[in-house]
N, C-alpha and C positions, 0 to 999 in steps of 0.2 A: 489851056497848059496852066496858067497863075489858078482856073476854078479846080483842076485837079487837085493841085496842090494843096490848096485852101480845104478842098475836103479830107484829105488825107491827114493834114493835121487836124480838124476837129474831131478826126476819127482817133486818134491817137491820144488826143485830151481825155477824150470819152471812154477809152479804152483805160487810161489812168486811174481813173474817176472811179470808175468801176473794182477795180483792183485795192483801191485805195477801200470803198466800203466794203468790199467783203473782208479786207484786211480787220477792219472794225467790227466789225459781228463779228469773226472767233474771237479779237483779243480784245475783251471789256476794260473799260480802264482802269487798273486797281485803285481802290481807295486808298489814301494818306494812311497809315500807322498813327493816328494819334495816341498817345497814352497821358491821359490826365492822370494827375494828382489824383489820391485820396487816401483815407483811413478807414481800417477796422478796429473795432474798440472789442477786447472782449473783457468783460468782468467775470473773473474765475476764483475763488477762497483759497486755491492751492495754489502760492506762489515760491513753489522749493524750485531748485535745480533743477529736477527732474520735469518739472513744470516749463523751464525755459528752455531746457534743451531738445524739447518736444517740438516747442512752437522754434526756436531756430531750424531745424531740419525741416521745414515747411516753406521756409522763406527762400527766394531768390536772393540773390547775389546781390540787385540793386534795393531792396527792400531793407527797413530797417524797423527793429525791436525797441522799444518803450514800456516802460513801468511804472505806476505811483499806487503804491499800495497794492490793492486787490485790480486792480485798472492794469489791463495789459495794451499796449497799441501797435499796430503795425501800419508803417507809411511809405509809401513809395508810388511809382507809377503804374498804372493799368493794372491794377489789383481787380482779379478778377472772380467768378461766382467758385471757380477751382477751388481759390484758396478758402473762401467762405464754407464752402462744403467740407472741404478738409477739416478745417477747425470744428464744424458741429460734428463729424465723424471722431474726431480724437477728443474732442473735448463735450460730450452733449450736455454736461449739466451748465454748462457758460452761457451768459447772456451774452448776445452779438451785438454789434451798433455799426452801421455802415453811415460814412459822412464823406459822400462824393457831393452833396452841395457846396461849392465852392462859391462862396458870394463876394469875397473879396480878393484881389491879388496885385501885389506890387511884386515889379522886377525891372531890373537895371534898365530897361528903355525906357523909363521917367528918370532916367537921370543925364545931366550936361556929359558923364564920361559913363558912357554904358556896358566899357569893359566887365566881363564877369571871371569870377575865379575858376580856376581849373577844378578843384576840388573844395568841397563845401560840406561842412558842419551844420546837420540840424537839430534846433532845438524845438520842443514839443510843449506846449502849456494848453489848461484846459481852463472853461469858468462856465459857469449860466447865466444867460439872461433872465432877466427878473422876470416874474408869472405875467406881469401886466402886458397884455398883446400890444395896446398902442403904445408903449415904450418900446417893445421889442420892434415894432414898424419904424418907429421913430430911428432906432438905432442900424437897420437896414437901408433908412434913406439914407442917413450920415455916410454909411459908406460906399452907397452908391453915385454919392456927389461930391465925395473926399479930394481925390483929385483935383477938382475944378472948386471948389469951395475953400479948403485946406490946403492949399500946393503945402504950404510948408511942412506937413505932416510926412510926406514921400520924400520931400528934401532933405529931410532929418533920415530918414532910412538911409537916402543917399550918402549923405555924411558920414554914417556909420559904418559905411561898406556893405551894407547886408544886400545880399544876393535876392533875396526872394522874402515875400512875406505872406503868407498865405492863411484863409481864416475862412473854414467848415462850419456846417450847421448840422446838427440831428435833433428835431425839437428846440429846446431853450439853451442845448447843451454847445458849447464851443471848443475847437480843437483850433489853437493857432501856431503855424509851423513859422519859424523864422530860420533861415538857412544863411548863414554868414561864412567866410573863408576859413579851411581848414586853418587850426594853428592859433585862429584867435580865440578870444571867448565873450561873450553878452558883458563880462561883467567890463571888460577894456574897452567894446565896441559902443552899447547902449548910451551912455553920457555924452556921446556924440549926437545923437538925434536931439538933445536937448540945446546944445551946446548955441548961446547966440539965437536961440530961436525960442522964443520964449511961448510962440503960437502950439507948441508941442504940448507942450504942460498944461495950456488950456484945454487942449484935445482932449488928453488922459484925464483932465477934473470931470470936462463935460462927461466922457463914456464911463464915470466908474457910477454914474447913478442908473446905467443898464444894465449892470454888471453883478454877479455876484458868487458865490464859490458853492462846489458844487457838494454832495453829501461827504463827509468824510475830513472836510477842511474845519479851521480852528475860526472861531469868531473875529471878524474883521479881513478875515483872510479871502482871496478874490480869483488870482489866477495861480493855479500852482502847477509846478514842473514835473513834467516826465524824466526819470531816470534813462540814461539811453545804457542800452544792453548791446556790449559788442559781442 
């Protein structure tokens, strides 16, 4: 009797296992929808209101438009080839550049207070790396080890309530995204990065030898701010 019950139990377990395997084959695991931040830059001579309205019409609600001179920039998460194709079709004479090489990312997980603001404002800036490839590699290495070797820098970002700070690269050109709580300004928050924190000044001075302004900047100008287009 005991032997018969044991075999019935084994049979039930095996049947259940087979059902699980069949279901697993029929229902493959869904891949997580990870949307990475990215930037598309469009160089276009026509900066009229008509151009701006055409660009706005192509964007999703959570995609943001910026401009500096003839440089238009779209920043968002999960920017796909459909937007790139639409821009090429609508603006065939424009030069498009993709920035999906995100080589540095600060977020609130590096802070003692990991709380994030509900709504953010995004500030975009751009600059070039210098032409010397040895210096370019040094710059990238400094950023790869910054959290370990220069923890005071991320501490400064935490003190300033920065929500995130992203650095993208396409060739020599850099794109910097600073996200702050909505309703605050960078002029208000940025001084807090260096308050009682001289190492941040040292970092900024060190980084200055690796960076220069893009075409169209004035002499001595390095990072330029894009204007947000609402």
